[in-house]
N, C-alpha and C positions, 0 to 999 in steps of 0.2 A: 288976679292971683299974683303975688309977688314971685320973682324969680326964686327967691331964698325959700318960700313957702312951697313952691313946686318942686324944688331939689329935695326938701325934707319929705314931701308926699312921695316922690319917686323912690327915694332911699327907703321908706317904710315899706312900700309895696314890694320892692326888689328883696328886701330882708324877710319878708312873710309876716310882717307886723300888720296885724288886722286893723289897727287904728287908722292906717292910711286908707283902706276901702271903706271903713266905716265912715270916715270923713267924706269920701266920695259920695257914698250912699246918702248921708245926711244932707249934703248940699244939693244933690241933684235928683233924687228919686221922685219927690213929689211934683217938681217942676217938670220933669221929662215926661212922667206918666200922664200928668193932666194936660200938657201940650200935646202929647201924641193922640189923646182921646179927642181933645179939640179939633185937632187938624185933620184927623183920619176917621172920625166917627167909630173907631174900634171899641171894643168892650174893654173893661177894666183888666180882665185876666190876660187878654192879648197884649195890651199896653205893658202890663208888668212883665209878661214873657220876653217881649222885645227889649224893655229896659234891662232885664237881668243878662240878656245876651250882649248888650251894649257895654255893661259893666265888665263882662268877661273880655270883650274886645279891647275896653280901655286898659284893663290890666295887661293884657298881652302887648299892647303897644308900648306900655311902660317897660315891661320885662325885656322886650325886644329892642329898646332904645329907638323906636320909630317916632316917639313923642319926646322932643327935647325942650319944649317951652309951651306954657299954657297960660293964656291971658284970662280966659273966661271958662271955668269948668263946666258950667251949666250949659253953655252954648255947644262946647266941644262934645260933651256927652249926648246931649240932644241930637246933634249932628250924626253921630254913630246910630242913635236910635232910628233917625229918619231913614239912613241908608239900609239898616236892617230890615226896616218895615217895607221900603221899596224892593228889596230883593225878594222878601217873603212874597210879596204880591205878585212879582214876576214869576217866580217859582210855582205859586198857586194857580196863576192863570195858565202857565204851561201844563200843569198837572190837570186842570179843568178841560183844556182843549184836548188834552192827551186821552181823557176818559173815553170819549166816542171813538177815538182812534183806536184804543185797545179793543174795544168791543168789535170793531170791523177786523182788526188783526186776528182776533180769536176766530172770528167767523171764516176768515181765510184758512186758517189752520184746520178748522172743522169741516169747511167745504171748499177745497182748493179748485173745484170745478166752477166755482162762482164766476160767471161770464160778464157781470157788471163791471169788472175791474180788468184794466189791461194787464199784460204780463209784467210791464215795467212797474206798475202800481203794485202788483202782488209782490215782485221782488223788493221794492222799497219798503213795503210794510214788513216783510219777513226780515229785513235787515233792521229795522227798528225794534222788532221784537227780540231779535238777537242782541242788540245793544242793551235793552232793557234787562233782559235776562243775565247777559254778562255783568252789568252794573250791580244787579241785585246779588249775584253769586260772589261778588267782591267784598260785599258788606259781611259784617260779623252775623253770627246766628241771632243773637239778641235783637239787631236792627232789622233783620229780615222778619223775624216774628212780629216785632212791634208794628213795623210798616203794613204787614198782612192784616194784623187786627184793626189798625186804623183805617186804611184805604180799601181793603178788599171786604173785610167782614163787618166794617162800620160799627165796631163795638164801642160802648161808652169808655170815657176815659177811666172812670171809677173801676169798672170791670177789668180793664187792662191792667190797672194798678194792682188789682188783687191776682190776677192771673200771672203777672210777671214779677210779683214781690217788690213792687216799687212802694215806696213811702207814702206816696199821695198821688192823686191825679195830676198835680202840678208837676211832679217829676215825669209823669208820662209826656206831658206838653213839652217841656224841655228836652227830653230825650228823643221825643218824635221830630222836634225841629232838628236837632243834631244829626240824627240818622238820615232825614230827608236830605239835609245839606250834604252829607257825605254821598248819598246816592246821586245828587246831581253832579258832584265832582267825578264820580265813576263813570256817569253817563258821558261826560265830556272826554274822559279817557278812553272809553269804549268807542267814541266816534273817531278819534285820532288813530 
């Protein structure tokens, strides 16, 4: 990409001209989605979700002037996709590891006399529960409800879309990802 074309693209995006993002989409969508599927073995829907998050990050990088020059738009957007994918996998791994932990924490609340755990372990778990509750309380009602439907009640996305008046199950996926990311940020704030 020439410097002149990049400046033109950045100006279009900053001015809210949809042609700029349409160009980015046309140049990168197929490549990024296919390459992500090939490299990660994820399904098409997940690859598309990651790609859409990457486009939003790309746009934000342009708007905030973090991106001053671009030689290869496909490589750059795919790099964002790859970083989003890695972050999602890290967050998902933490969540999965935390599921058993949450069950143990609930058992502590229900049976504080459990003798299998030391006083320090109980105190640590209670602190973790407090952090989770604090982080969830800091989220908006919509995110709290959505995360409850997805992770606690394990409802299908189509049902959640109907219950929460979302346009489609894809909107549920995108919103779930954003809410989960907000929750992770709130967890870090609660730790500090």
